[in-house]
C-alpha positions in Angstrom: 88.7 114.8 90.4 88.7 111.2 91.8 87.0 108.3 90.0 85.3 106.1 92.4 83.9 102.4 92.3 81.0 100.6 93.8 78.4 98.1 93.5 75.7 100.3 94.1 75.3 104.3 94.2 72.3 105.6 96.4 71.5 109.2 95.9 69.8 110.6 99.0 70.0 109.7 102.6 66.3 110.0 103.7 64.2 106.9 104.7 64.4 105.2 101.3 68.3 105.5 100.8 69.1 104.5 104.3 66.9 101.3 104.3 68.4 100.4 100.9 72.0 101.1 102.5 71.3 99.2 105.4 70.3 96.0 103.5 72.9 96.2 101.0 75.4 96.5 103.6 74.1 93.2 105.0 74.6 91.4 102.1 78.1 92.6 101.8 77.9 94.8 98.8 80.0 97.7 98.4 77.8 100.9 98.2 78.0 104.7 98.3 75.5 106.9 99.9 75.3 110.5 98.7 73.5 113.3 100.6 73.6 117.0 99.6 72.3 118.3 103.0 71.7 116.0 105.8 70.5 112.6 106.7 66.8 112.2 107.2 65.2 113.8 104.3 61.7 115.6 104.8 61.6 114.0 108.4 63.7 116.7 109.3 60.8 119.0 108.6 58.1 117.0 110.0 56.7 118.1 113.6 55.3 114.7 114.7 55.5 111.5 112.9 52.6 109.2 114.0 52.3 106.5 111.6 55.6 104.8 111.6 55.3 101.6 113.1 57.0 101.1 116.4 56.0 104.7 118.0 52.4 104.4 119.0 52.8 107.9 120.9 54.4 109.3 117.7 57.9 110.6 117.3 59.3 114.0 116.3 60.5 113.8 112.7 64.0 115.2 113.5 64.3 112.5 116.4 63.4 109.9 113.9 65.8 111.0 111.6 68.5 110.7 114.4 67.7 107.4 114.7 67.9 106.4 111.1 71.5 108.1 111.2 72.2 106.1 114.1 71.2 102.8 112.5 73.4 103.8 109.6 76.3 103.9 111.7 75.6 100.8 113.5 76.1 99.1 110.2 79.2 101.1 109.3 77.6 103.0 106.3 79.4 106.0 105.9 77.3 109.2 104.2 79.2 111.1 101.8 78.1 114.7 101.8 78.0 115.6 98.0 75.7 116.8 95.5 75.2 114.9 92.1 75.5 117.0 89.2 74.7 114.7 86.4 73.9 111.0 86.3 74.4 109.6 82.9 74.5 106.3 81.2 76.4 104.9 78.1 77.8 101.7 78.2 77.8 102.2 81.9 77.0 104.6 84.7 78.8 107.8 85.0 77.7 109.8 88.0 79.6 113.2 88.6 79.3 115.1 91.6 81.1 118.2 92.9 84.0 116.3 94.5 84.3 112.9 92.5 82.9 110.8 89.7 81.5 107.3 90.3 81.1 104.2 88.1 78.6 102.1 89.9 76.9 99.0 88.7 73.4 100.0 90.1 72.0 103.3 91.0 69.2 104.0 93.3 67.7 107.3 93.2 66.2 108.3 96.4 66.8 112.0 95.9 63.3 113.1 97.2 61.7 116.2 96.4 62.2 120.2 96.3 59.9 122.8 97.1 57.9 124.5 94.3 58.9 127.9 93.4 57.5 130.7 95.5 54.4 131.9 93.8 54.8 135.7 94.3 57.7 138.0 93.9 59.8 138.7 97.2 62.0 141.7 97.3 65.5 141.3 98.0 65.3 143.0 101.4 62.7 140.3 102.4 64.2 137.2 101.2 66.1 136.3 104.4 62.5 136.0 106.0 60.9 133.9 103.3 61.2 130.1 103.4 59.8 126.7 102.0 60.4 124.5 104.5 60.4 125.0 108.3 63.8 123.8 109.5 65.3 127.4 109.2 62.8 128.5 111.7 63.4 125.8 114.5 65.2 128.3 116.8 62.4 131.1 116.4 60.4 131.9 119.4 57.7 134.6 120.1 57.2 135.5 116.5 54.5 136.1 114.1 54.7 133.4 111.2 52.5 133.4 108.3 52.0 130.1 106.3 50.8 129.9 102.8 48.9 126.6 101.9 46.2 124.4 103.6 47.7 120.8 103.4 49.2 118.6 105.9 52.5 120.2 105.8 51.0 123.8 106.2 49.3 122.5 109.2 52.0 120.3 110.5 54.3 123.4 110.3 51.8 125.5 112.1 51.6 123.3 115.1 55.2 122.9 114.9 55.7 126.7 115.2 52.9 127.3 117.6 54.3 124.9 120.3 57.2 127.1 120.2 55.4 130.1 121.2 55.0 131.7 117.9 51.7 133.2 116.6 50.8 131.6 113.3 48.4 132.3 110.5 47.6 130.2 108.0 46.5 131.5 104.7 44.6 129.4 102.3 43.9 130.8 98.8 41.0 128.1 98.6 37.8 127.8 100.9 38.6 124.4 102.3 41.7 123.1 104.1 43.0 119.8 102.5 44.9 118.4 105.4 43.9 115.8 107.6 41.1 116.4 109.7 42.9 115.4 112.6 45.7 118.1 112.0 42.9 120.8 111.4 41.3 119.8 114.6 44.5 120.3 116.6 45.3 123.7 115.1 41.8 125.0 115.9 42.5 124.0 119.5 45.5 126.3 119.6 44.8 129.8 120.5 47.9 131.1 118.8 47.0 129.5 115.4 44.5 131.4 113.4 43.2 130.3 109.9 41.8 132.5 106.9 40.6 131.0 103.8 40.0 132.7 100.4 43.2 134.8 100.9 45.3 134.9 97.5 48.9 136.7 98.5 49.6 139.1 95.9 52.9 140.7 97.0 55.4 140.6 99.8 56.8 144.0 101.1 59.4 144.9 103.5 57.9 146.3 106.6 60.8 148.7 107.4 59.5 150.3 110.5 59.1 147.1 112.5 61.7 145.3 110.8 59.4 142.6 109.3 57.0 141.8 106.3 54.0 143.0 105.1 51.8 140.8 103.2 49.2 142.1 100.7 46.3 140.3 99.4 43.1 141.6 97.9 41.2 143.6 100.8 43.5 142.1 103.2 47.0 142.8 104.5 49.1 141.1 107.4 52.3 141.9 109.2 54.5 139.0 109.9 58.1 138.3 110.9 58.6 135.4 108.8 56.7 133.9 105.9 56.5 130.4 104.9 55.3 128.8 101.9 53.8 125.2 102.1 52.6 125.0 98.4 53.8 121.6 96.9 57.0 120.0 96.0 58.3 118.5 92.9 60.7 115.6 92.4 64.4 116.4 92.6 65.6 114.9 89.3 67.6 118.0 87.9 70.6 115.8 87.5 69.4 113.2 85.1 70.7 113.7 81.7 68.7 113.2 78.5 70.3 110.2 77.8 69.0 108.6 81.1 65.4 110.0 80.8 65.3 108.2 77.4 66.4 104.9 78.7 64.9 105.2 82.0 62.2 102.3 81.7 64.7 99.8 79.9 67.3 100.5 82.8 64.7 100.1 85.4 63.6 96.8 83.9 67.3 95.6 83.8 67.8 96.2 87.6 70.4 98.8 86.9 68.2 101.9 87.9 65.7 102.3 90.6 63.4 105.2 91.7 62.4 105.0 95.3 60.6 107.1 98.0 59.3 110.6 97.7 61.2 111.0 94.4 58.3 109.2 92.6 55.6 108.9 94.9 53.5 112.1 94.4 51.1 112.5 97.2 52.1 109.5 99.1 55.0 111.0 100.5 55.4 108.5 103.8 58.5 107.7 105.5 57.2 104.0 105.9 56.6 103.7 102.1 60.0 105.0 101.3 61.7 102.8 103.6 59.8 99.8 102.3 60.7 100.8 98.4 64.3 101.2 99.5 64.3 97.8 101.0 62.8 96.1 98.1 65.3 97.8 95.7 68.2 96.5 97.8 66.8 93.1 98.1 66.0 93.1 94.1 69.8 94.0 93.5 70.9 91.3 95.6 68.8 88.8 94.1 69.9 89.8 90.7 73.6 89.4 91.9 72.9 85.9 93.2 73.4 87.0 96.5 70.3 85.9 98.4 
């Protein structure tokens, strides 16, 4: 396994990591930008981004992600597709991935979030039809899709899927949707989106005769081709060593470590916020090195 050096290591190529990388490259610092899946982060799930400045008519999330990738290429920033397995600090950074070990001076953690575990058991024969993100259903047309959840993500996914000719049912275990009123209004105007509240899914069964799923709740059942959970996300920080967790505040204060974007923003998961935080981390890094 090779050992790589860089002034700055960025973990994650979503809006936060991309903004940091572009600014660092402008200052001439050496950097490594690692991404485990694909450039763009959660933008690849977003049906329509309407609050990112410069796009008054909105822009599909995947299209904005593609523009971000072009921006990286324009500045000659290479994305290394690799997964960070361990981030440790002891007299310096040691970052282990599946392909190499890195020894940077500064680490910017922009690793985003991951879906919360599916809250009900899913039998083995149904797992290929159950998802926690909408991207795997990008090519699905004319199918019945059930979405569990009632937040912005659930309704955005529903509008995304309905726009491609799918029949979508949103299942809310509560009695009120927690999404933006605008999203609820748009979903209500779509004849192929239905909404049910007070539905707590109990189990998922394989509907063998029709080759799909049977969703079972109290006094309610529904047949669907696919099931999509939009029940929340949690920070993707599995790779942090205990040593880093103990020293995190000190490392942040010293400018050796930054957490930017969705990985620490809780409910405020917005591309514009993430990009701003990535830019600020890069500017502070350059200022500490006397580059500004």
